[in-house]
C-alpha positions in Angstrom: 0.0 0.0 0.0 1.4 3.4 -1.0 1.6 6.4 1.2 -1.1 8.1 -0.9 -3.4 5.1 -0.4 -2.9 5.2 3.3 -3.7 8.9 3.4 -6.8 8.2 1.3 -7.9 5.7 4.0 -7.3 8.2 6.7 -9.6 10.7 4.8 -12.2 7.9 4.6 -11.9 7.3 8.3 -12.3 11.0 9.1 -15.4 11.2 6.9 -16.9 8.1 8.5 -16.5 9.7 11.9 -17.9 13.0 10.6 -19.3 15.8 12.8 -17.5 17.1 15.8 -14.8 14.4 15.8 -13.9 15.0 12.2 -13.8 18.7 12.8 -11.6 18.7 15.9 -9.2 16.1 14.5 -8.8 18.1 11.3 -8.2 21.4 13.1 -5.5 19.7 15.3 -3.7 17.6 12.8 -4.3 19.2 9.4 -4.9 22.7 10.6 -2.0 22.4 13.0 -3.9 24.4 15.7 -3.0 24.1 19.3 -5.6 23.5 22.0 -6.0 27.2 22.8 -6.6 28.0 19.1 -9.1 25.1 18.8 -10.9 26.2 21.9 -11.3 29.7 20.4 -12.3 28.4 17.0 -15.0 26.0 18.4 -15.9 28.1 21.5 -15.0 25.3 23.9 -13.0 25.1 27.1 -9.4 23.9 26.5 -10.1 20.9 28.8 -13.1 20.0 26.7 -10.8 20.2 23.6 -8.3 17.9 25.2 -11.0 15.4 26.3 -12.7 15.4 22.9 -9.4 15.0 21.0 -8.6 12.0 23.2 -12.1 10.4 22.7 -12.0 11.1 18.9 -8.5 9.7 18.5 -9.8 6.5 20.1 -12.8 6.4 17.8 -10.6 7.1 14.7 -8.2 4.3 15.8 -11.1 1.8 15.8 -12.3 3.0 12.4 -8.8 2.9 10.9 -8.1 -0.6 12.2 -11.2 -1.8 10.4 -10.4 0.1 7.2 -6.8 -1.1 7.1 -7.9 -4.6 7.9 -10.4 -4.5 5.0 -7.7 -3.2 2.7 -5.3 -5.9 3.6 -7.9 -8.6 3.1 -8.8 -7.3 -0.3 -12.3 -6.2 0.7 -11.5 -2.7 -0.6 -10.1 -2.7 -4.1 -6.7 -1.1 -4.0 -5.6 1.3 -6.8 -2.5 -0.4 -8.2 
């Protein structure tokens, strides 16, 4: 699996999460915002940001394990 294919799966995982989890993870890891900046952007307490990020990372890990597992088993056609 190429790096581009892995990133495509990460995008699918984020889309599958959707809503607040997708938003906060994208702000942190793709927008490179710190907790204070995210709290300002989303009008949340910094501790809430920290808690949400932790919970959303856990949810994303579950989704990604499933997606990568399907990719390895051939359930998702790879682009070769």
